[in-house]
C-alpha positions as CSV (number, residue, x, y, z in Angstrom):
1,M,-0.1,-0.3,-0.2
2,D,2.9,2.2,0.6
3,G,4.0,1.5,-2.9
4,A,3.8,3.8,-6.2
5,A,0.2,3.1,-7.1
6,G,-0.2,1.2,-10.3
7,P,-2.6,2.8,-13.1
8,G,-5.5,1.1,-11.6
9,E,-5.2,2.1,-7.9
10,G,-5.4,5.9,-8.4
11,P,-9.0,5.7,-6.3
12,A,-7.9,3.2,-4.0
13,H,-5.0,5.6,-3.2
14,E,-6.9,8.5,-3.5
15,T,-9.5,7.1,-0.5
16,L,-5.7,5.8,1.5
17,Q,-5.0,9.2,1.6
18,T,-8.2,10.7,2.8
19,L,-8.8,7.8,5.1
20,S,-4.8,8.6,7.1
21,Q,-5.6,12.3,6.8
22,R,-9.3,11.8,8.0
23,L,-7.2,9.4,11.1
24,R,-4.5,12.2,11.6
25,V,-6.7,14.9,12.4
26,Q,-9.5,12.5,15.0
27,E,-6.0,12.2,16.8
28,E,-6.2,15.6,16.9
29,E,-9.0,16.2,18.0
30,M,-8.7,13.0,21.3
31,E,-6.0,15.4,22.3
32,L,-7.5,18.6,22.6
33,V,-10.7,16.5,24.3
34,K,-8.2,15.0,26.5
35,A,-6.8,18.6,27.3
36,A,-9.7,20.2,28.0
37,L,-11.0,17.2,30.3
38,A,-7.4,17.8,32.2
39,E,-8.5,21.3,32.4
40,A,-11.4,20.9,33.4
41,L,-10.4,18.5,36.4
42,R,-7.7,20.9,37.6
43,L,-10.8,23.8,37.7
44,L,-12.7,21.0,40.1
45,R,-9.1,21.0,42.4
46,L,-9.0,24.2,42.1
47,H,-12.2,24.9,43.3
48,G,-12.1,21.7,46.0
49,S,-9.1,23.8,47.4
50,S,-10.1,26.7,47.7
51,A,-13.7,26.1,49.1
52,S,-11.6,24.7,51.8
53,L,-8.7,27.1,52.3
54,Q,-11.7,29.9,52.7
55,G,-12.9,27.4,55.3
56,S,-10.2,27.6,57.3
57,G,-9.4,31.4,57.1
58,T,-6.9,30.6,54.0
59,P,-6.4,33.0,51.1
60,A,-7.4,30.8,47.9
61,P,-4.5,29.9,45.9
62,T,-4.7,32.1,42.5
63,R,-4.9,30.6,39.2
64,D,-1.1,32.0,38.5
65,S,-0.2,30.0,42.1
66,T,-1.3,26.7,41.2
67,P,0.6,23.8,39.5
68,A,-1.5,22.1,36.5
69,P,-1.9,18.8,36.6
70,P,0.2,16.2,34.9
71,G,-0.3,16.1,31.2
72,L,-1.9,19.5,31.3
73,P,-0.3,22.7,29.3
74,P,0.6,25.6,31.8
75,T,-0.8,27.6,33.5
76,C,1.3,28.8,36.8
77,S,3.1,31.7,37.2
78,P,6.4,32.6,35.6
79,S,7.7,32.7,38.5
80,L,7.3,28.9,39.2
81,V,9.8,26.3,38.2
82,S,10.2,22.6,38.8
83,R,12.8,21.6,40.5
84,G,12.8,17.6,40.1
85,T,11.6,16.4,43.3
86,Q,10.0,14.0,43.2
87,T,6.6,12.3,44.8
88,E,4.7,9.2,43.2
89,G,5.4,10.5,39.7
90,Q,4.8,14.1,40.2
91,L,6.3,17.2,40.6
92,E,6.8,19.2,43.3
93,M,6.6,23.2,42.3
94,E,8.4,25.2,44.5
95,P,9.0,29.9,43.9
96,S,11.9,30.7,42.0
97,S,13.8,34.0,41.5
98,E,13.8,34.0,38.1
99,P,15.5,36.7,36.3
100,P,14.2,38.5,33.2
101,G,17.2,37.6,31.3
102,L,15.5,35.1,29.8
103,S,12.7,32.5,29.1
104,N,11.0,30.3,30.8
105,G,10.7,27.0,28.8
106,P,8.9,26.9,25.3
107,P,5.4,25.3,26.0
108,A,5.6,23.4,22.6
109,L,7.7,20.8,24.6
110,Q,6.1,17.5,24.1
111,G,7.1,14.6,26.4
112,G,5.7,10.5,25.0
113,S,7.5,8.0,27.2
114,E,7.9,4.6,27.3
115,E,8.9,3.3,30.5
116,P,11.8,0.3,29.6
117,S,10.9,-3.2,30.5
118,G,14.5,-3.6,32.4
119,T,17.4,-2.3,33.5
120,Q,20.9,-2.9,31.6
121,S,23.5,-4.3,34.5
122,E,26.7,-3.7,33.9
123,G,27.1,-6.9,32.5
124,G,25.2,-6.0,29.5
125,C,22.9,-8.0,30.8
126,S,19.0,-7.1,31.4
127,S,16.8,-7.9,34.6
128,S,12.9,-7.1,34.0
129,S,11.4,-4.7,36.9
130,G,8.6,-6.4,37.1
131,A,4.8,-6.3,36.8
132,G,4.4,-4.5,39.3
133,S,6.5,-1.6,39.2
134,P,5.5,1.9,39.1
135,G,5.0,3.9,36.0
136,P,7.0,6.6,34.5
137,P,8.5,8.7,37.0
138,G,7.8,12.3,36.0
139,V,6.0,14.5,32.9
140,L,6.9,16.9,31.1
141,R,5.9,20.6,32.5
142,P,5.8,22.7,29.9
143,L,6.4,26.3,31.8
144,Q,5.2,29.6,30.4
145,P,7.0,31.2,27.7
146,L,7.6,35.1,29.1
147,Q,6.3,37.1,31.4
148,R,3.0,39.4,31.1
149,S,3.0,41.9,29.5
150,D,0.3,44.5,27.7
151,T,1.5,43.8,24.0
152,P,-1.0,45.6,21.0
153,R,-1.7,42.3,18.2
154,R,1.4,41.8,15.7
155,N,-0.5,43.5,13.2
156,S,-0.7,47.1,13.7
157,S,-3.9,47.9,12.5
158,S,-5.6,48.5,14.9
159,S,-4.8,50.2,18.2
160,S,-7.2,49.4,21.2
161,S,-6.0,50.8,24.8
162,P,-4.7,48.1,27.8
163,S,-8.1,47.6,29.1
164,E,-10.1,46.4,26.6
165,R,-7.0,43.6,26.6
166,P,-6.1,42.8,30.2
167,R,-5.0,39.4,29.5
168,Q,-3.1,40.2,26.3
169,K,1.3,38.9,27.0
170,L,3.7,39.0,24.2
171,S,4.1,36.5,22.7
172,R,7.2,34.7,20.7
173,K,7.7,33.0,17.4
174,A,10.1,30.2,17.9
175,A,10.5,27.1,15.4
176,S,8.4,25.3,17.1
177,S,5.2,26.3,18.5
178,A,3.7,27.5,21.7
179,N,1.3,24.6,22.2
180,L,2.6,21.1,22.4
181,L,-0.9,19.8,20.2
182,L,0.0,22.3,17.4
183,R,3.2,20.1,16.3
184,S,2.8,20.0,12.8
185,G,5.7,22.0,11.4
186,S,7.7,25.1,11.9
187,T,6.4,27.6,12.7
188,E,6.6,30.7,9.6
189,S,3.7,33.6,10.8
190,L,2.1,34.7,13.7
191,A,-1.3,36.6,13.6
192,V,-2.8,37.9,17.5
193,H,-6.7,38.7,18.2
194,P,-8.2,41.8,18.4
195,D,-9.4,40.2,21.9
196,G,-5.9,39.6,22.8
197,V,-5.9,35.8,24.1
198,R,-6.6,33.7,20.9
199,V,-3.0,33.8,18.1
200,A,-3.4,32.3,14.7
201,S,0.4,30.8,13.8
202,G,1.1,30.0,10.0
203,Q,2.8,26.5,10.1
204,T,5.5,24.9,7.2
205,A,5.6,21.9,6.2
206,G,6.8,19.1,6.7
207,V,7.5,15.0,7.0
208,D,7.4,12.9,10.4
209,K,10.0,10.3,11.5
210,D,8.3,7.6,9.6
211,G,8.9,10.2,6.3
212,K,4.7,11.0,6.5
213,P,4.1,14.9,5.0
214,L,2.7,16.9,7.8
215,Q,0.6,19.7,5.4
216,P,0.6,23.4,5.7
217,V,-1.9,24.9,8.6
218,V,-3.3,27.2,11.3
219,H,-3.9,26.5,14.4
220,I,-5.4,29.3,16.4
221,W,-4.9,28.4,20.3
222,D,-5.5,30.3,23.4
223,S,-2.4,32.0,24.7
224,E,-3.9,31.1,28.3
225,T,-3.9,27.8,28.6
226,L,-2.2,27.2,25.5
227,L,-4.8,25.2,24.0
228,K,-5.5,24.3,20.5
229,L,-9.1,26.4,19.8
230,Q,-9.1,26.1,15.8
231,E,-7.9,24.5,13.7
232,I,-8.1,26.1,9.8
233,G,-6.9,25.1,5.8
234,L,-5.8,22.0,6.5
235,G,-4.9,21.2,2.4
236,A,-5.6,24.3,1.7
237,F,-2.6,26.2,1.6
238,E,0.7,25.1,-0.3
239,R,4.7,25.0,1.6
240,G,3.4,27.2,4.8
241,V,1.4,30.2,5.3
242,G,4.0,33.1,4.8
243,A,1.7,36.0,6.7
244,L,-1.5,36.0,8.3
245,A,-4.4,38.4,9.4
246,F,-7.5,38.8,11.7
247,S,-10.1,41.0,10.5
248,A,-10.9,44.5,13.2
249,V,-13.3,46.1,12.5
250,D,-16.1,43.1,13.1
251,Q,-14.5,42.0,16.5
252,G,-11.7,39.1,14.4
253,A,-14.8,37.8,12.8
254,F,-12.2,36.5,9.1
255,L,-8.4,35.4,9.1
256,C,-7.1,36.5,5.6
257,V,-4.2,34.5,4.7
258,V,-1.4,34.4,2.3
259,D,0.5,30.8,1.9
260,D,4.4,30.1,0.6
261,S,3.1,29.3,-3.1
262,N,4.4,30.4,-6.4
263,E,1.3,32.3,-6.8
264,H,1.7,33.4,-3.2
265,M,-3.0,32.3,-2.9
266,L,-4.8,35.0,-0.9
267,S,-7.5,33.4,1.1
268,V,-10.3,34.7,3.5
269,W,-11.2,32.2,6.3
270,D,-14.2,32.7,8.2
271,C,-12.8,31.7,11.9
272,N,-15.9,30.5,13.4
273,R,-17.0,28.3,11.1
274,G,-13.7,27.0,9.8
275,V,-14.3,28.0,5.7
276,K,-12.8,29.5,3.0
277,L,-14.6,32.1,1.7
278,A,-13.0,33.8,-1.3
279,E,-9.3,32.9,-2.5
280,I,-7.1,34.7,-5.3
281,K,-3.3,34.4,-6.7
282,S,-1.8,37.2,-5.2
283,T,1.5,37.9,-7.2
284,N,4.4,35.1,-8.4
285,D,6.7,38.1,-5.8
286,S,7.3,37.7,-2.2
287,V,4.7,38.8,-0.4
288,L,6.0,39.6,3.8
289,A,2.6,41.2,4.9
290,V,-0.8,42.0,5.2
291,G,-3.4,42.8,7.4
292,F,-6.7,44.1,7.1
293,S,-8.5,47.8,7.6
294,P,-9.2,48.7,11.3
295,R,-12.1,50.8,9.3
296,D,-13.4,48.4,6.9
297,S,-12.6,44.5,6.7
298,S,-13.3,44.4,3.0
299,C,-10.6,45.9,2.5
300,I,-7.0,44.3,2.6
301,V,-3.6,45.2,2.0
302,T,-0.9,43.2,1.3
303,S,3.0,44.4,0.5
304,G,6.3,42.4,-0.5
305,K,8.9,42.1,-3.3
306,S,8.5,45.3,-5.3
307,H,5.0,45.8,-4.8
308,V,1.6,47.3,-2.4
309,H,-1.6,45.9,-3.7
310,F,-5.2,47.3,-2.0
311,W,-8.0,45.1,-2.5
312,N,-11.6,45.0,-2.0
313,W,-13.4,41.9,-0.8
314,S,-16.8,40.8,-0.7
315,G,-17.8,38.3,1.1
316,G,-20.6,36.4,-1.2
317,A,-23.0,36.4,1.8
318,G,-20.7,34.6,4.1
319,V,-20.6,31.4,1.4
320,P,-18.3,29.3,0.8
321,G,-16.0,30.2,-1.9
322,N,-18.6,32.7,-2.9
323,G,-16.6,35.8,-2.3
324,T,-14.3,37.8,-4.6
325,L,-11.2,39.3,-3.5
326,A,-10.4,42.2,-6.6
327,R,-7.2,43.8,-7.1
328,K,-5.2,47.4,-7.4
329,Q,-1.9,48.0,-7.8
330,G,-0.2,50.2,-5.9
331,V,1.5,52.8,-8.1
332,F,4.8,54.4,-6.7
333,G,4.8,57.3,-10.1
334,K,7.7,59.5,-9.8
335,Y,9.0,58.1,-6.8
336,K,11.7,55.6,-6.2
337,K,10.1,51.9,-6.1
338,P,12.1,50.1,-3.5
339,K,13.2,46.2,-4.0
340,F,10.6,45.8,-1.2
341,I,8.1,46.9,1.4
342,P,8.3,44.8,4.2
343,C,6.1,46.2,6.6
344,F,3.2,49.2,6.3
345,V,0.7,50.2,9.3
346,F,-3.2,51.5,8.5
347,L,-3.5,55.6,10.5
348,P,-6.1,56.8,12.4
349,D,-7.3,58.7,8.8
350,G,-7.6,55.8,7.5
351,N,-4.0,56.6,5.2
352,I,-1.7,53.8,4.9
353,L,2.0,54.2,6.2
354,T,5.0,51.7,4.4
355,G,8.4,51.2,5.2
356,D,10.3,49.7,2.1
357,S,14.2,48.9,1.5
358,E,15.4,52.6,0.7
359,G,14.8,53.4,4.1
360,N,11.5,55.4,3.1
361,I,8.0,56.1,4.9
362,L,5.6,56.4,2.3
363,T,1.9,57.6,2.8
364,W,-0.4,56.3,0.9
365,G,-3.8,58.3,0.9
366,R,-7.2,57.2,-0.3
367,S,-8.1,58.9,-3.9
368,V,-10.7,61.1,-3.7
369,S,-12.0,60.3,-7.3
370,D,-13.0,56.5,-6.5
371,S,-13.8,56.9,-2.6
372,K,-17.5,57.2,-3.5
373,T,-17.6,54.6,-6.3
374,P,-20.3,52.4,-5.1
375,G,-20.4,48.9,-5.5
376,R,-18.5,45.9,-4.0
377,G,-17.3,44.4,-6.7
378,G,-14.1,45.9,-7.6
379,A,-11.7,48.0,-5.6
380,K,-14.1,50.8,-4.3
381,E,-10.8,52.5,-2.8
382,T,-6.9,53.5,-4.2
383,Y,-4.1,54.7,-2.9
384,T,-2.0,56.8,-4.2
385,I,1.3,58.0,-2.3
386,V,1.3,61.7,-1.3
387,A,4.0,62.1,1.1
388,Q,7.6,60.6,1.6
389,A,10.1,60.9,4.2
390,H,13.8,59.6,4.3
391,A,13.9,57.7,7.4
392,H,16.7,55.5,7.8
393,E,20.0,54.7,6.3
394,G,19.2,50.8,5.3
395,S,15.7,49.2,5.4
396,I,12.8,49.8,7.4
397,F,11.8,46.6,8.9
398,A,9.6,47.4,11.4
399,L,6.3,50.3,11.7
400,C,3.8,50.0,15.1
401,L,1.5,53.0,15.6
402,R,1.0,53.1,19.1
403,R,-1.6,54.8,21.4
404,D,-1.0,58.2,21.5
405,G,-1.3,58.3,17.8
406,T,2.2,58.0,16.8
407,V,4.6,55.9,14.7
408,L,7.6,53.9,15.6
409,S,9.6,53.0,13.1
410,G,13.3,50.7,13.1
411,G,15.8,50.3,11.0
412,G,17.9,48.0,9.9
413,R,21.2,49.3,9.0
414,D,21.3,52.3,11.2
415,R,20.0,50.7,13.8
416,R,17.4,53.4,14.9
417,L,14.2,53.7,16.4
418,V,12.6,56.8,15.5
419,Q,9.7,57.8,16.6
420,W,6.9,60.1,14.3
421,G,4.5,62.3,15.2
422,P,1.6,64.0,12.4
423,G,3.0,65.1,9.4
424,L,6.0,62.5,10.1
425,V,7.4,65.1,12.2
426,A,10.3,62.5,14.1
427,L,10.0,63.5,18.0
428,Q,12.7,61.3,19.5
429,E,15.1,58.4,18.4
430,A,17.7,55.7,20.6
431,E,19.8,53.5,18.7
432,I,20.5,49.5,19.3
433,P,23.6,49.1,20.9
434,E,25.7,46.9,17.9
435,H,25.9,43.6,19.5
436,F,22.0,43.0,19.6
437,G,21.7,44.0,16.0
438,A,18.9,45.9,13.7
439,V,15.3,46.8,15.0
440,R,12.9,43.5,13.5
441,A,10.1,44.2,14.9
442,I,8.2,45.7,17.5
443,A,5.9,46.2,20.0
444,E,4.3,48.5,22.5
445,G,3.9,47.2,26.7
446,L,2.9,48.6,29.3
447,G,3.0,52.2,29.6
448,S,6.0,53.9,27.6
449,E,7.6,50.5,27.6
450,L,8.5,49.3,24.2
451,L,9.1,45.4,23.5
452,V,12.1,45.3,19.8
453,G,12.9,42.2,18.7
454,T,16.6,42.7,16.9
455,T,17.5,40.7,13.9
456,K,20.4,39.1,15.7
457,N,17.8,36.8,17.8
458,A,17.7,39.2,20.6
459,L,14.3,40.8,22.2
460,L,14.6,43.9,24.4
461,R,12.6,45.4,26.8
462,G,13.1,50.0,27.3
463,D,12.1,52.8,26.1
464,L,13.5,55.3,24.0
465,A,14.3,57.4,27.0
466,Q,15.7,55.2,29.3
467,G,17.4,53.2,26.4
468,F,16.8,49.1,26.4
469,S,17.7,45.8,27.9
470,P,18.1,42.2,26.7
471,V,15.4,40.0,27.2
472,I,16.7,37.1,25.1
473,Q,19.1,36.4,23.3
474,G,20.7,34.0,21.0
475,H,22.2,32.9,18.4
476,T,21.6,33.5,14.5
477,D,22.7,30.1,12.6
478,E,22.7,26.6,13.1
479,L,24.4,25.7,16.3
480,W,27.1,22.7,16.5
481,G,29.2,22.9,19.2
482,L,28.0,22.5,22.7
483,C,30.1,21.9,26.2
484,T,29.2,22.0,30.1
485,H,31.5,23.7,32.7
486,P,33.1,21.0,35.2
487,S,31.7,22.5,38.3
488,Q,29.9,25.2,37.8
489,N,26.0,25.3,36.3
490,R,27.3,26.9,32.7
491,F,27.5,26.2,29.7
492,L,29.3,27.6,26.4
493,T,27.8,27.3,22.7
494,C,28.5,28.0,19.4
495,G,28.3,27.2,15.2
496,H,28.0,28.5,12.1
497,D,26.8,32.5,12.9
498,R,30.7,32.8,14.3
499,Q,29.6,33.7,17.9
500,L,30.7,31.9,21.1
501,C,28.6,32.0,24.2
502,L,29.0,31.8,27.7
503,W,25.6,30.9,29.3
504,D,24.2,31.0,33.2
505,G,22.4,28.0,33.7
506,E,21.3,29.0,37.2
507,G,20.4,32.9,36.1
508,H,18.9,32.3,32.2
509,A,21.1,34.9,31.3
510,L,24.0,35.1,29.0
511,A,27.2,35.5,30.6
512,W,29.4,36.8,27.5
513,S,29.1,36.7,24.0
514,M,32.7,37.2,21.3
515,D,32.6,36.9,17.5
516,L,35.4,34.2,16.1
517,K,35.2,35.7,12.9
518,E,35.5,31.8,11.5
519,T,32.9,28.9,12.3
520,G,33.1,27.3,15.2
521,L,31.4,23.7,15.7
522,C,33.3,22.4,18.7
523,A,33.7,23.1,22.0
524,D,35.6,21.4,26.0
525,F,35.7,23.0,29.1
526,H,39.4,21.9,30.7
527,P,38.7,19.8,34.1
528,S,40.0,22.9,36.1
529,G,36.8,25.1,34.4
530,A,39.9,27.8,33.9
531,V,40.4,27.6,30.0
532,V,37.8,26.4,26.9
533,V,39.4,24.5,23.3
534,V,37.1,25.9,20.7
535,G,37.5,24.0,17.2
536,L,36.7,25.8,14.0
537,N,36.2,25.0,10.4
538,T,39.2,26.0,8.9
539,G,41.5,23.5,11.2
540,R,42.4,26.6,13.6
541,W,41.8,25.7,17.6
542,L,41.6,28.6,20.3
543,V,41.7,28.3,23.7
544,L,40.0,30.9,25.7
545,D,40.1,32.5,29.3
546,T,36.8,31.6,30.7
547,E,36.7,34.3,32.6
548,T,38.5,37.4,30.2
549,K,38.0,35.5,27.2
550,E,41.2,36.3,25.8
551,I,42.8,33.9,23.6
552,V,45.7,33.0,24.8
553,S,46.7,29.9,22.6
554,D,45.8,29.8,18.6
555,V,47.1,26.7,16.6
556,T,46.1,25.1,13.1
557,D,46.2,21.7,12.6
558,G,45.7,20.6,8.9
559,N,43.1,22.2,7.2
560,E,40.0,20.8,7.4
561,Q,37.4,21.0,9.8
562,L,37.3,20.3,13.4
563,S,34.7,18.1,14.4
564,V,35.5,17.2,17.9
565,V,37.9,18.7,20.8
566,R,38.0,17.0,24.2
567,Y,40.3,17.0,27.3
568,S,41.4,13.7,29.1
569,P,40.3,13.6,32.6
570,D,43.0,14.9,34.8
571,G,43.4,17.5,31.6
572,L,47.4,16.2,31.0
573,Y,46.3,16.0,27.0
574,L,43.9,17.5,24.1
575,A,42.4,15.5,21.5
576,I,41.1,16.8,18.4
577,G,39.8,15.1,16.0
578,S,39.7,16.3,11.8
579,H,38.1,15.9,8.9
580,D,41.0,15.2,7.3
581,N,40.9,11.7,9.3
582,M,44.1,12.8,12.1
583,I,43.4,12.7,15.8
584,Y,45.9,15.1,18.0
585,I,47.0,14.7,20.3
586,Y,49.0,17.3,22.6
587,S,49.9,17.5,25.9
588,V,48.8,20.5,27.8
589,S,49.9,22.0,31.3
590,S,49.6,25.4,32.9
591,C,45.9,24.1,33.8
592,G,45.3,24.4,29.9
593,T,47.0,27.6,29.0
594,K,50.3,25.8,27.1
595,S,50.4,23.1,24.8
596,S,52.7,21.1,22.8
597,R,52.3,18.3,19.7
598,F,52.4,15.0,21.6
599,G,51.1,12.3,18.4
600,R,48.7,11.5,16.2
601,C,46.7,8.8,15.8
602,M,46.3,8.0,12.1
603,G,44.0,5.5,10.7
604,H,40.7,6.2,10.1
605,S,39.8,6.0,6.6
606,S,36.3,8.8,7.1
607,F,36.5,11.7,9.3
608,I,36.4,12.1,12.6
609,T,33.0,12.4,14.3
610,H,33.4,12.1,18.4
611,L,35.8,10.3,20.2
612,D,36.0,9.6,24.7
613,W,39.4,9.5,27.3
614,S,39.6,6.3,29.3
615,K,38.9,7.2,32.9
616,D,42.8,7.0,33.8
617,G,43.5,9.1,30.5
618,N,45.7,6.6,28.3
619,F,42.8,5.3,25.6
620,I,41.1,6.7,23.4
621,M,38.1,5.5,21.9
622,S,36.7,7.2,18.3
623,N,34.1,7.2,15.6
624,S,34.0,8.0,11.9
625,G,32.1,9.3,9.3
626,D,32.0,5.4,7.6
627,Y,31.1,4.1,11.2
628,E,34.3,2.8,12.5
629,I,35.1,2.0,15.9
630,L,38.8,2.1,16.7
631,Y,40.9,2.6,20.1
632,W,43.8,4.2,20.8
633,D,46.6,3.7,23.2
634,V,47.9,7.7,23.9
635,A,50.2,7.3,26.5
636,G,51.7,4.3,24.6
637,G,52.7,6.4,21.8
638,C,49.2,6.9,19.5
639,K,49.3,3.3,18.9
640,L,46.0,1.9,17.3
641,L,44.6,-1.1,19.4
642,R,43.8,-3.8,16.7
643,N,43.1,-6.4,19.7
644,R,39.3,-4.7,20.0
645,Y,39.0,-7.0,22.8
646,E,41.2,-5.6,24.5
647,S,38.8,-2.3,25.3
648,R,36.2,-4.3,25.6
649,D,36.0,-3.7,29.5
650,R,37.4,-0.3,29.8
651,E,36.5,2.3,31.9
652,W,35.5,5.6,30.3
653,A,35.1,9.2,31.1
654,T,33.1,10.6,28.9
655,Y,30.8,8.8,26.6
656,T,29.6,10.8,23.4
657,C,30.4,8.1,21.2
658,V,26.9,7.0,19.0
659,L,28.4,4.4,18.1
660,G,29.5,2.1,20.6
661,F,28.4,-1.7,22.9
662,H,27.2,0.2,25.9
663,V,24.3,2.0,23.0
664,Y,24.2,0.0,20.2
665,G,20.0,0.3,21.1
666,V,19.6,3.5,21.2
667,W,19.4,2.8,17.2
668,P,15.7,2.5,15.8
669,D,15.0,-0.2,13.0
670,G,15.9,1.5,9.7
671,S,18.5,4.4,10.5
672,D,21.3,4.8,7.7
673,G,23.8,6.2,10.4
674,T,22.7,9.4,10.3
675,D,20.5,9.9,12.8
676,I,21.6,10.2,15.5
677,N,23.9,13.1,15.8
678,S,24.7,13.6,19.3
679,L,25.4,11.2,22.6
680,C,25.2,12.2,26.0
681,R,26.3,9.8,29.1
682,S,25.2,11.3,32.7
683,H,28.0,11.8,34.7
684,N,26.0,9.4,37.4
685,E,26.5,7.1,34.0
686,R,22.9,5.4,35.2
687,V,21.4,7.8,31.6
688,V,22.1,8.4,27.9
689,A,20.5,11.3,26.2
690,V,19.9,11.5,21.8
691,A,20.1,14.5,20.1
692,D,18.7,13.1,16.8
693,D,18.0,14.3,13.4
694,F,14.0,14.1,13.6
695,C,13.7,17.1,16.0
696,K,13.3,14.5,18.9
697,V,16.0,14.2,22.5
698,H,15.2,10.9,23.5
699,L,16.4,9.4,27.2
700,F,17.3,6.1,27.4
701,Q,19.2,3.4,30.2
702,Y,22.8,2.9,30.5
703,P,23.8,0.4,29.4
704,C,21.7,0.4,26.4
705,A,23.1,-2.4,24.8
706,R,19.8,-4.2,23.8
707,A,18.1,-3.8,20.2
708,K,14.9,-1.5,20.9
709,A,15.5,-0.7,24.0
710,P,12.6,1.2,25.4
711,S,13.1,5.4,25.8
712,R,11.1,8.8,27.2
713,M,11.0,10.8,24.0
714,Y,10.8,14.1,24.0
715,S,9.8,17.1,21.4
716,G,10.2,20.9,21.2
717,H,12.9,21.9,18.6
718,G,12.0,22.6,15.1
719,S,15.0,21.5,13.7
720,H,17.5,18.5,13.8
721,V,18.8,18.2,17.2
722,T,22.6,18.8,17.0
723,S,23.5,18.3,20.6
724,V,23.6,17.1,24.2
725,R,25.3,17.5,27.1
726,F,24.3,17.2,31.3
727,T,25.5,19.9,33.4
728,H,28.2,19.0,35.3
729,D,25.5,17.6,38.3
730,D,23.1,15.9,35.2
731,S,20.5,18.2,37.4
732,Y,19.8,19.5,33.7
733,L,20.7,18.3,30.0
734,V,21.2,20.8,27.3
735,S,20.1,20.5,24.2
736,L,20.8,22.7,20.2
737,G,19.1,23.1,17.5
738,G,20.1,23.2,13.6
739,K,17.9,25.7,11.6
740,D,15.5,26.7,14.5
741,A,19.0,27.9,16.3
742,S,17.5,27.4,19.5
743,I,19.0,26.5,23.0
744,F,17.0,24.7,25.3
745,Q,17.3,23.8,28.8
746,W,16.0,20.7,30.6
747,R,15.4,19.7,34.2
748,V,16.3,15.3,34.6
749,L,14.1,14.3,37.1
750,G,14.6,11.5,39.7
751,A,18.2,11.8,38.0
752,G,19.1,10.2,41.8
753,G,22.5,12.1,42.1
754,S,25.9,11.5,41.4
755,G,27.8,8.3,42.3
756,P,27.3,4.9,39.3
757,A,24.7,2.7,38.2
758,P,22.5,0.9,40.9
759,A,22.6,-2.8,41.2
760,T,19.0,-3.4,41.5
761,P,16.3,-1.9,38.7
762,S,15.7,1.1,38.3
763,R,13.0,3.6,36.6
764,T,14.5,5.4,34.1
765,P,14.5,9.1,35.0
766,S,12.5,11.9,33.0
767,L,12.7,15.7,32.2
768,S,11.0,18.4,32.5
769,P,11.5,21.9,30.4
770,A,13.8,24.0,32.5
771,S,14.1,26.5,30.3
772,S,15.1,27.4,26.5
773,L,16.9,29.9,25.1
774,D,15.0,30.6,22.5
775,V,16.3,32.7,19.5
């Protein structure tokens, strides 16, 4: 049935596809019912506890102070974090004073667990846990993404007052949606409903782990409960949903969507019924923004590559597919036609401002001769340019209409944020520091507070007078290098954006960053923690002081990229795995600040991918791109050990090699050898974490020396997961995303402290999303 359909199997194949699609929809509906039922149970428990507490004279807990039952989307306050304590399978929640540096975990994380039937002993034997063993020890506990903030909708086409949006909060677009039920692809676009609670997210197409296609779709979800409310357009869009917007004048009754097809189909949907009312080909050029007029829902504007289009929509009496869309193209006339028009905003007087790639703000006014044209069959209003102001050097990425009627513009090249009054008179401005990047998005918060998203994936909070401070910082491109500090809750990351970042895992904040000028692919801390080595894509490797960022050593080995660097457990040697098929060994002194070439391990027939040191610091185990597992006697002169049985019982200080007897059970059936990108054994040698090509993090018992070993699987990343590492005390696991450029910090539940694995069977620890450094 899964093969290519023959000439006479067309109808049967279509029927099978239809049934499969219907089954997926029913499964999602069942998940929604389960979540709604769990929410009802939570409210009942809350009501019961409230009554008992009021009867005893104790103040009743509020919604923000009550932890949700296992499996429920979070409704707890951002100040509550799971401490990892575990009692009969439930997590205890304790208050914590989280700094505003980073968010508390992406709500998109989902935990599907499969309880192992046994525990591998040191000898590789399986011991059954028995039929009476308890169930899974814990569940994923997603936490609130950010503190509440009175933030206007993404499209600044309407300006409701703060009192009309008391529950509105900041939504942030990541590679994964904000609800664990929304996982159908990467999120490409967001729009906030006029009620400030509902959010629409546009998903891209993709494939799941089994190779089944994931179709683009729009999810409408509740930003308070993180429950999916509606699914719109499954199967109606092509490639993805590039832009979308709610109507404003009719309380968000309609949703406008532009997909990523070649024709960039523009469609209007009835939000209440989930049906398409009208659709038309918009343009073959890229469409970057769409919005309804706040004065008239029949007026829609789209902008993008070298165009501004003004659309008139007729609803067709609400009959699906009976509506019409008529277009009139904006004419630039004597004004220079820009290459791109990334943003626009509606003014209270009905005019429209557009920001373009030339740094100009154009004012589009309604044509008097056309404004009285009757009927809805054609565009009843046309717009012409009535004014132009050169606002920025370089492109204007964002425009925002403030509650006081002024307009904010954000520049690209000049990094300026400018407030404009009537007639586009500049009133006030501020410059964003260079290390944060240029302005990419603007939203209004409480009072004069502004929230600014930048091209370097930073989210800033502040105002024009006092300046801005970071809420979130991160990387801007694919990540590969990750290492954790040997004695502190700190970790270091690097990637294709050439940035090297040291993160404070306790404060969830960036400690420092620096520009490597080259792509960083791997890193490792010296056992003393005083220095860190970073491998680059050019064959260079740097040793930096972790406190001052000073480069204390700069060495080049070959001209191929370096894929792994690793200090020996005693800190006396440094091994460097290169794509030239060799492992370079250096002797190290002075706490890692001095090094000299000791030798080379030559014998691999492909590039080095992973390596680990033995506990005595004398031997190395290495993997290569052709799936070899080799063992080396470093102390004996970097000799290749021909007899592999000599290394059968050797103890390894770390275990990050994805190929090996102790971890062969982590590979699923049908793997091609590249499905697993990273592996890391915990320091207490009880579990092993795995990062795969399907956006998942897995947790296995260690050793994992039997085929089809059960595991706990965790979602959250919107791209392949490139690396995983445990912190020094195994209390957290850090995972890196590839194309989503995100860093997740997971809390490990039930790890049981340090020390070797117990002889008696125990349940596999689980993960809880402590926080994410989303970028």
